[in-house]
C-alpha atoms as a printed R data frame, in Angstrom:
    type eleno elety resid chain resno       x       y       z
1   ATOM     1    CA   MET     A     1   0.000   0.000   0.000
2   ATOM     2    CA   SER     A     2   1.249   3.479  -0.841
3   ATOM     3    CA   PRO     A     3   2.180   5.433   2.302
4   ATOM     4    CA   PHE     A     4   0.212   8.369   0.905
5   ATOM     5    CA   THR     A     5  -3.096   6.509   1.138
6   ATOM     6    CA   HIS     A     6  -2.544   5.517   4.775
7   ATOM     7    CA   ALA     A     7  -5.064   6.908   7.265
8   ATOM     8    CA   ALA     A     8  -2.276   8.167   9.528
9   ATOM     9    CA   VAL     A     9  -0.832  10.263   6.697
10  ATOM    10    CA   ARG     A    10  -4.250  11.685   5.898
11  ATOM    11    CA   ARG     A    11  -4.698  12.639   9.545
12  ATOM    12    CA   LEU     A    12  -1.286  14.294   9.577
13  ATOM    13    CA   VAL     A    13  -2.150  16.358   6.505
14  ATOM    14    CA   ARG     A    14  -5.442  17.455   8.039
15  ATOM    15    CA   LEU     A    15  -3.615  18.465  11.220
16  ATOM    16    CA   ALA     A    16  -1.097  20.477   9.189
17  ATOM    17    CA   LEU     A    17  -3.896  22.267   7.333
18  ATOM    18    CA   GLU     A    18  -5.762  23.024  10.544
19  ATOM    19    CA   GLU     A    19  -2.577  24.288  12.168
20  ATOM    20    CA   ASP     A    20  -1.647  26.632   9.313
21  ATOM    21    CA   LEU     A    21  -4.990  27.798   7.952
22  ATOM    22    CA   GLY     A    22  -6.942  28.168  11.185
23  ATOM    23    CA   ARG     A    23 -10.066  30.163  10.331
24  ATOM    24    CA   GLY     A    24  -8.698  31.179   6.935
25  ATOM    25    CA   ASP     A    25  -5.788  32.857   5.148
26  ATOM    26    CA   VAL     A    26  -6.674  36.487   5.908
27  ATOM    27    CA   THR     A    27  -3.818  37.898   3.806
28  ATOM    28    CA   THR     A    28  -4.699  35.984   0.644
29  ATOM    29    CA   LEU     A    29  -8.448  36.395   1.025
30  ATOM    30    CA   GLY     A    30  -7.995  40.119   1.510
31  ATOM    31    CA   THR     A    31  -5.665  40.734  -1.431
32  ATOM    32    CA   VAL     A    32  -6.202  38.218  -4.243
33  ATOM    33    CA   ASP     A    33  -9.097  37.928  -6.677
34  ATOM    34    CA   SER     A    34 -10.872  34.641  -5.969
35  ATOM    35    CA   ALA     A    35 -11.344  34.019  -9.702
36  ATOM    36    CA   ALA     A    36  -7.645  34.334 -10.585
37  ATOM    37    CA   THR     A    37  -5.845  31.187 -11.666
38  ATOM    38    CA   ALA     A    38  -2.121  30.593 -11.411
39  ATOM    39    CA   VAL     A    39   0.760  28.201 -11.875
40  ATOM    40    CA   GLY     A    40   2.902  27.366  -8.884
41  ATOM    41    CA   ARG     A    41   6.346  25.944  -9.683
42  ATOM    42    CA   ILE     A    42   8.020  24.022  -6.853
43  ATOM    43    CA   VAL     A    43  11.658  24.923  -7.373
44  ATOM    44    CA   ALA     A    44  14.845  23.512  -5.870
45  ATOM    45    CA   ARG     A    45  17.054  26.118  -4.237
46  ATOM    46    CA   GLN     A    46  19.870  23.594  -3.716
47  ATOM    47    CA   PRO     A    47  20.760  20.097  -4.976
48  ATOM    48    CA   PHE     A    48  18.859  17.307  -3.198
49  ATOM    49    CA   LEU     A    49  17.214  13.928  -3.679
50  ATOM    50    CA   VAL     A    50  13.520  14.362  -4.442
51  ATOM    51    CA   ALA     A    51  11.076  12.602  -2.113
52  ATOM    52    CA   GLY     A    52   7.498  13.213  -1.091
53  ATOM    53    CA   LEU     A    53   5.927  14.874  -4.118
54  ATOM    54    CA   PRO     A    54   2.841  12.579  -4.074
55  ATOM    55    CA   ILE     A    55   1.861  14.273  -0.800
56  ATOM    56    CA   VAL     A    56   0.881  17.346  -2.853
57  ATOM    57    CA   CYS     A    57  -2.173  15.543  -4.200
58  ATOM    58    CA   VAL     A    58  -3.101  14.454  -0.667
59  ATOM    59    CA   VAL     A    59  -2.944  18.079   0.511
60  ATOM    60    CA   LEU     A    60  -5.170  19.162  -2.381
61  ATOM    61    CA   GLU     A    61  -7.691  16.422  -1.614
62  ATOM    62    CA   GLU     A    62  -7.805  17.056   2.133
63  ATOM    63    CA   ALA     A    63  -8.117  20.823   1.550
64  ATOM    64    CA   ARG     A    64 -10.993  20.088  -0.857
65  ATOM    65    CA   VAL     A    65  -9.442  22.077  -3.687
66  ATOM    66    CA   ASP     A    66 -11.458  21.853  -6.912
67  ATOM    67    CA   ASP     A    67 -10.060  22.020 -10.430
68  ATOM    68    CA   ALA     A    68  -6.412  21.683  -9.414
69  ATOM    69    CA   ARG     A    69  -3.766  19.783 -11.339
70  ATOM    70    CA   PHE     A    70  -0.330  18.705 -10.173
71  ATOM    71    CA   GLU     A    71   2.421  17.599 -12.527
72  ATOM    72    CA   ILE     A    72   5.566  15.900 -11.215
73  ATOM    73    CA   ARG     A    73   8.633  17.081 -13.107
74  ATOM    74    CA   CYS     A    74  11.276  15.163 -11.146
75  ATOM    75    CA   PRO     A    75  10.235  11.619 -10.143
76  ATOM    76    CA   GLU     A    76  10.857  10.270  -6.640
77  ATOM    77    CA   GLY     A    77  14.521   9.433  -6.123
78  ATOM    78    CA   THR     A    78  15.701  11.870  -8.791
79  ATOM    79    CA   GLU     A    79  18.626  14.125  -7.981
80  ATOM    80    CA   ALA     A    80  17.407  17.691  -8.451
81  ATOM    81    CA   GLU     A    81  19.842  20.497  -9.153
82  ATOM    82    CA   SER     A    82  19.494  24.060  -7.942
83  ATOM    83    CA   GLN     A    83  16.745  25.914  -9.879
84  ATOM    84    CA   ASP     A    84  15.176  22.695 -11.194
85  ATOM    85    CA   THR     A    85  11.378  22.663 -11.230
86  ATOM    86    CA   VAL     A    86  10.444  19.461  -9.390
87  ATOM    87    CA   GLY     A    87   6.672  19.908  -9.667
88  ATOM    88    CA   GLU     A    88   4.084  22.253 -11.113
89  ATOM    89    CA   LEU     A    89   0.662  23.119  -9.678
90  ATOM    90    CA   HIS     A    90  -2.231  24.586 -11.661
91  ATOM    91    CA   ALA     A    91  -5.057  25.960  -9.503
92  ATOM    92    CA   ARG     A    92  -6.746  29.086  -8.222
93  ATOM    93    CA   ALA     A    93  -4.182  31.575  -7.010
94  ATOM    94    CA   THR     A    94  -5.873  31.756  -3.604
95  ATOM    95    CA   ASP     A    95  -5.535  27.993  -3.116
96  ATOM    96    CA   LEU     A    96  -1.885  27.972  -4.123
97  ATOM    97    CA   LEU     A    97  -1.013  30.803  -1.761
98  ATOM    98    CA   SER     A    98  -2.908  29.291   1.164
99  ATOM    99    CA   LEU     A    99  -1.450  25.802   0.727
100 ATOM   100    CA   GLU     A   100   2.093  26.800  -0.219
101 ATOM   101    CA   ARG     A   101   3.715  26.396   3.202
102 ATOM   102    CA   VAL     A   102   2.004  23.115   4.083
103 ATOM   103    CA   ILE     A   103   3.047  21.596   0.754
104 ATOM   104    CA   LEU     A   104   6.633  22.787   1.027
105 ATOM   105    CA   ASN     A   105   6.965  21.674   4.668
106 ATOM   106    CA   PHE     A   106   6.067  18.097   3.736
107 ATOM   107    CA   VAL     A   107   8.225  17.850   0.617
108 ATOM   108    CA   GLN     A   108  11.291  19.575   2.048
109 ATOM   109    CA   ARG     A   109  11.404  17.315   5.108
110 ATOM   110    CA   MET     A   110  11.010  14.092   3.139
111 ATOM   111    CA   SER     A   111  13.563  15.232   0.569
112 ATOM   112    CA   GLY     A   112  15.979  16.099   3.378
113 ATOM   113    CA   VAL     A   113  15.653  12.642   4.932
114 ATOM   114    CA   ALA     A   114  16.091  10.950   1.559
115 ATOM   115    CA   THR     A   115  19.122  13.092   0.723
116 ATOM   116    CA   LEU     A   116  20.929  12.329   3.981
117 ATOM   117    CA   THR     A   117  20.086   8.632   3.677
118 ATOM   118    CA   ARG     A   118  21.606   8.531   0.199
119 ATOM   119    CA   ARG     A   119  24.835  10.030   1.565
120 ATOM   120    CA   PHE     A   120  25.079   7.256   4.174
121 ATOM   121    CA   VAL     A   121  24.287   4.575   1.586
122 ATOM   122    CA   GLU     A   122  26.960   5.904  -0.758
123 ATOM   123    CA   ALA     A   123  29.478   6.078   2.094
124 ATOM   124    CA   ILE     A   124  29.339   2.284   2.602
125 ATOM   125    CA   ASP     A   125  29.147   1.294  -1.050
126 ATOM   126    CA   GLY     A   126  30.994  -1.961  -1.717
127 ATOM   127    CA   THR     A   127  30.563  -3.356   1.792
128 ATOM   128    CA   ARG     A   128  28.109  -6.049   2.900
129 ATOM   129    CA   ALA     A   129  26.245  -3.713   5.257
130 ATOM   130    CA   ARG     A   130  22.895  -2.038   4.732
131 ATOM   131    CA   ILE     A   131  21.791   1.281   6.221
132 ATOM   132    CA   VAL     A   132  18.588   1.066   8.265
133 ATOM   133    CA   ASP     A   133  16.548   3.668  10.109
134 ATOM   134    CA   THR     A   134  15.233   3.684  13.698
135 ATOM   135    CA   ARG     A   135  12.115   4.715  15.617
136 ATOM   136    CA   LYS     A   136  13.704   8.127  16.261
137 ATOM   137    CA   THR     A   137  11.194   9.810  13.975
138 ATOM   138    CA   LEU     A   138   9.213  13.018  14.285
139 ATOM   139    CA   PRO     A   139   6.016  12.131  16.210
140 ATOM   140    CA   GLY     A   140   3.203  11.506  13.744
141 ATOM   141    CA   TRP     A   141   5.605  11.381  10.818
142 ATOM   142    CA   ARG     A   142   6.894   7.807  11.084
143 ATOM   143    CA   ILE     A   143   5.335   6.471   7.890
144 ATOM   144    CA   LEU     A   144   6.574   9.421   5.851
145 ATOM   145    CA   ASP     A   145  10.011   9.506   7.492
146 ATOM   146    CA   LYS     A   146  10.542   5.824   6.787
147 ATOM   147    CA   TYR     A   147   9.212   6.207   3.256
148 ATOM   148    CA   ALA     A   148  11.815   8.923   2.658
149 ATOM   149    CA   VAL     A   149  14.548   6.626   3.991
150 ATOM   150    CA   SER     A   150  13.541   3.995   1.441
151 ATOM   151    CA   VAL     A   151  13.638   6.579  -1.371
152 ATOM   152    CA   GLY     A   152  17.189   7.374  -0.288
153 ATOM   153    CA   GLY     A   153  18.177   3.712  -0.610
154 ATOM   154    CA   GLY     A   154  18.011   2.777   3.074
155 ATOM   155    CA   ALA     A   155  16.018  -0.027   4.652
156 ATOM   156    CA   ASN     A   156  13.343   0.217   7.334
157 ATOM   157    CA   HIS     A   157  13.735  -1.072  10.881
158 ATOM   158    CA   ARG     A   158  10.636  -1.577  13.052
159 ATOM   159    CA   PHE     A   159   7.675   0.705  12.361
160 ATOM   160    CA   GLY     A   160   6.499   0.290  15.936
161 ATOM   161    CA   LEU     A   161   6.795  -1.780  19.084
162 ATOM   162    CA   ASP     A   162   4.305  -4.307  17.681
163 ATOM   163    CA   ASP     A   163   6.453  -4.863  14.612
164 ATOM   164    CA   GLY     A   164   9.382  -6.858  15.991
165 ATOM   165    CA   ILE     A   165  11.144  -8.051  19.136
166 ATOM   166    CA   LEU     A   166  14.182  -6.105  20.260
167 ATOM   167    CA   ILE     A   167  15.331  -6.853  23.821
168 ATOM   168    CA   LYS     A   168  17.251  -3.787  24.991
169 ATOM   169    CA   ASP     A   169  19.288  -3.031  28.106
170 ATOM   170    CA   ASN     A   170  16.313  -1.939  30.204
171 ATOM   171    CA   HIS     A   171  14.343  -5.054  29.247
172 ATOM   172    CA   ILE     A   172  17.298  -7.152  30.393
173 ATOM   173    CA   VAL     A   173  17.405  -5.319  33.725
174 ATOM   174    CA   ALA     A   174  13.643  -5.590  34.207
175 ATOM   175    CA   CYS     A   175  13.593  -9.298  33.337
176 ATOM   176    CA   GLY     A   176  16.681 -10.321  35.319
177 ATOM   177    CA   GLY     A   177  18.976 -11.261  32.444
178 ATOM   178    CA   ILE     A   178  19.268 -12.062  28.751
179 ATOM   179    CA   ALA     A   179  18.441 -15.765  29.050
180 ATOM   180    CA   SER     A   180  15.213 -15.191  30.947
181 ATOM   181    CA   ALA     A   181  14.188 -12.333  28.643
182 ATOM   182    CA   VAL     A   182  14.655 -14.431  25.507
183 ATOM   183    CA   ALA     A   183  12.919 -17.459  27.021
184 ATOM   184    CA   ARG     A   184   9.922 -15.436  28.146
185 ATOM   185    CA   VAL     A   185   9.462 -13.597  24.861
186 ATOM   186    CA   ARG     A   186   9.801 -16.838  22.881
187 ATOM   187    CA   ARG     A   187   6.862 -18.321  24.780
188 ATOM   188    CA   GLY     A   188   4.577 -15.535  23.630
189 ATOM   189    CA   ALA     A   189   5.880 -14.768  20.137
190 ATOM   190    CA   HIS     A   190   4.588 -16.361  16.965
191 ATOM   191    CA   HIS     A   191   7.009 -18.221  14.713
192 ATOM   192    CA   LEU     A   192   7.477 -15.382  12.218
193 ATOM   193    CA   LEU     A   193   8.895 -12.945  14.781
194 ATOM   194    CA   ARG     A   194  12.655 -12.907  15.087
195 ATOM   195    CA   VAL     A   195  14.266 -12.075  18.425
196 ATOM   196    CA   GLU     A   196  17.047  -9.497  18.545
197 ATOM   197    CA   VAL     A   197  19.093  -8.739  21.666
198 ATOM   198    CA   GLU     A   198  21.088  -5.578  22.358
199 ATOM   199    CA   CYS     A   199  24.607  -6.355  23.578
200 ATOM   200    CA   GLU     A   200  27.350  -4.070  24.860
201 ATOM   201    CA   ASN     A   201  30.184  -6.613  25.211
202 ATOM   202    CA   ILE     A   202  31.297 -10.123  24.236
203 ATOM   203    CA   ALA     A   203  29.966 -11.653  27.470
204 ATOM   204    CA   GLN     A   204  26.462 -10.450  26.596
205 ATOM   205    CA   VAL     A   205  26.913 -11.673  23.025
206 ATOM   206    CA   ASP     A   206  27.659 -15.158  24.367
207 ATOM   207    CA   GLU     A   207  24.574 -15.028  26.589
208 ATOM   208    CA   ALA     A   208  22.386 -13.971  23.677
209 ATOM   209    CA   LEU     A   209  23.733 -16.688  21.400
210 ATOM   210    CA   ALA     A   210  23.312 -19.328  24.083
211 ATOM   211    CA   ALA     A   211  19.710 -18.186  24.572
212 ATOM   212    CA   GLY     A   212  19.022 -18.772  20.890
213 ATOM   213    CA   CYS     A   213  18.518 -15.238  19.614
214 ATOM   214    CA   ASP     A   214  18.172 -14.590  15.879
215 ATOM   215    CA   ALA     A   215  19.930 -11.234  15.738
216 ATOM   216    CA   ILE     A   216  22.332  -9.218  17.865
217 ATOM   217    CA   LEU     A   217  22.488  -5.450  18.138
218 ATOM   218    CA   LEU     A   218  26.044  -4.394  18.938
219 ATOM   219    CA   ASP     A   219  25.537  -1.101  20.722
220 ATOM   220    CA   ASN     A   220  28.040   1.750  21.007
221 ATOM   221    CA   MET     A   221  31.108  -0.399  20.336
222 ATOM   222    CA   SER     A   222  34.339   0.986  18.912
223 ATOM   223    CA   VAL     A   223  35.260  -0.202  15.429
224 ATOM   224    CA   SER     A   224  37.867  -2.597  16.821
225 ATOM   225    CA   GLU     A   225  35.402  -3.994  19.384
226 ATOM   226    CA   LEU     A   226  32.804  -4.339  16.663
227 ATOM   227    CA   ALA     A   227  35.182  -6.239  14.375
228 ATOM   228    CA   THR     A   228  36.090  -8.583  17.220
229 ATOM   229    CA   ALA     A   229  32.426  -9.222  17.979
230 ATOM   230    CA   VAL     A   230  31.610  -9.883  14.323
231 ATOM   231    CA   ARG     A   231  34.393 -12.493  14.124
232 ATOM   232    CA   HIS     A   232  33.220 -14.016  17.392
233 ATOM   233    CA   ILE     A   233  29.612 -14.342  16.245
234 ATOM   234    CA   ALA     A   234  30.844 -15.921  13.020
235 ATOM   235    CA   GLY     A   235  27.500 -15.991  11.230
236 ATOM   236    CA   ARG     A   236  25.526 -17.491  14.119
237 ATOM   237    CA   ALA     A   237  23.171 -14.495  14.186
238 ATOM   238    CA   LEU     A   238  22.316 -11.461  12.091
239 ATOM   239    CA   ILE     A   239  24.445  -8.524  13.247
240 ATOM   240    CA   GLU     A   240  23.266  -4.935  13.598
241 ATOM   241    CA   ALA     A   241  25.618  -2.123  14.611
242 ATOM   242    CA   SER     A   242  24.241   0.997  16.241
243 ATOM   243    CA   GLY     A   243  25.099   3.976  18.390
244 ATOM   244    CA   GLY     A   244  26.315   7.436  17.401
245 ATOM   245    CA   VAL     A   245  26.856   6.578  13.749
246 ATOM   246    CA   THR     A   246  27.945   9.548  11.611
247 ATOM   247    CA   LEU     A   247  29.031  10.064   8.030
248 ATOM   248    CA   ALA     A   248  32.589  10.280   9.325
249 ATOM   249    CA   THR     A   249  32.430   6.912  11.091
250 ATOM   250    CA   VAL     A   250  30.005   4.820   9.056
251 ATOM   251    CA   ARG     A   251  32.557   3.458   6.570
252 ATOM   252    CA   GLY     A   252  34.803   2.122   9.306
253 ATOM   253    CA   ILE     A   253  31.786   0.515  10.966
254 ATOM   254    CA   ALA     A   254  30.728  -1.085   7.690
255 ATOM   255    CA   ASP     A   255  34.231  -2.411   7.077
256 ATOM   256    CA   ALA     A   256  34.042  -4.205  10.441
257 ATOM   257    CA   GLY     A   257  31.485  -6.549   8.870
258 ATOM   258    CA   PRO     A   258  27.970  -6.082  10.342
259 ATOM   259    CA   ASP     A   259  24.915  -6.911   8.257
260 ATOM   260    CA   LEU     A   260  23.034  -3.755   9.227
261 ATOM   261    CA   ILE     A   261  23.944  -0.290  10.495
262 ATOM   262    CA   SER     A   262  21.099   1.582  12.148
263 ATOM   263    CA   VAL     A   263  21.340   5.371  12.005
264 ATOM   264    CA   GLY     A   264  19.026   7.529  14.100
265 ATOM   265    CA   ALA     A   265  20.349  10.688  12.455
266 ATOM   266    CA   LEU     A   266  18.542   9.824   9.214
267 ATOM   267    CA   THR     A   267  15.266  10.965  10.741
268 ATOM   268    CA   HIS     A   268  16.129  12.927  13.875
269 ATOM   269    CA   SER     A   269  18.861  15.172  12.463
270 ATOM   270    CA   SER     A   270  18.385  15.476   8.706
271 ATOM   271    CA   PRO     A   271  18.306  19.082   7.431
272 ATOM   272    CA   SER     A   272  15.280  19.967   5.336
273 ATOM   273    CA   SER     A   273  15.941  20.535   1.656
274 ATOM   274    CA   ASP     A   274  15.525  24.084   0.410
275 ATOM   275    CA   LEU     A   275  12.514  24.484  -1.889
276 ATOM   276    CA   ALA     A   276  10.279  27.378  -2.836
277 ATOM   277    CA   MET     A   277   7.054  27.908  -4.767
278 ATOM   278    CA   ASP     A   278   7.281  30.465  -7.561
279 ATOM   279    CA   LEU     A   279   3.847  31.778  -8.565
280 ATOM   280    CA   ALA     A   280   2.763  33.131 -11.933
281 ATOM   281    CA   LEU     A   281  -0.753  34.131 -12.959
282 ATOM   282    CA   ALA     A   282  -2.183  31.908 -15.664
C-alpha cells in the first residue's frame, strides 16, 4: 500500500492544514481575486534527492481544492539540481497561496531525509552492510520519514513496538537477564517474529547466542570492538551495529562486517531541503 493513502498520513495532513490555515488565510483572502488562476512551480534552491511529491495531491484532496492539477517534473529518487522545477501546480491563485507552506513543509522534510540517507548509503558502497533507520522519527511522521529513507536507498527497521522483538538493556534489567528475557518472549511470540538482543560486550553476546537469539544489536562499540564481535559471532546471528553513527564513522563501521547499520540521524537530524514555490498568474 502506498504510504500516501494511509489513514495516519491523511490525519497528519489534516492536522497540518488546521494548524496553518486556522479560520482562513486572511492575507490571501484580503488581497487576491478569488477568480484568478495561477501556476505554482516548486523549485529547488539547492541540490537534493527528491522525495514526497505525491503528498501534494493528498494536501489538495484534504483541503478540498477543486479544479487543481499537479504535474511531477522530477520523479521520486531523482537528484534535483538548484533551480530545477520538481513539480508544477495549476489551480486558483488563492488555493496555491494558502497551501504553499504546508506543501513545502512536507516535501522539504522528506527530501531532506532521503538526501541524507543517500549520503550514508553511498558512504558504505561496496561493503556487505545495509543502512537502516530507527524509531527516532518526528512524532506523527513515522510512515513518511521511513518512506523517505527507502527513497534514499536505506532499509526500514521496526515501524512500531508491535512490529518486531528487540530486547534492549532496560528489558534485560527488568527481566533479570538475557536468558530469561529471551525465554519469556519466545513463549509468547509467533514463529514469524525474530528475536534481537542488544549487547554491549562479548559476554552479553555469548549469553544472547546461548539463549538462541536470531539477531544481535552491537551497541556503542568501537570499530575494533565491533570487528572482534563480528568475528566471534561468526554468522551465528544477524548482526546490527548501532550507536552514534555519523558520516565520518560509518565506513569504518561497515568495514568491520555487520549486516546492518542503524542510524538515528537519518530521521532525527536530517536538514530539510531548500525548496520554494514560484507563482505566476495563468
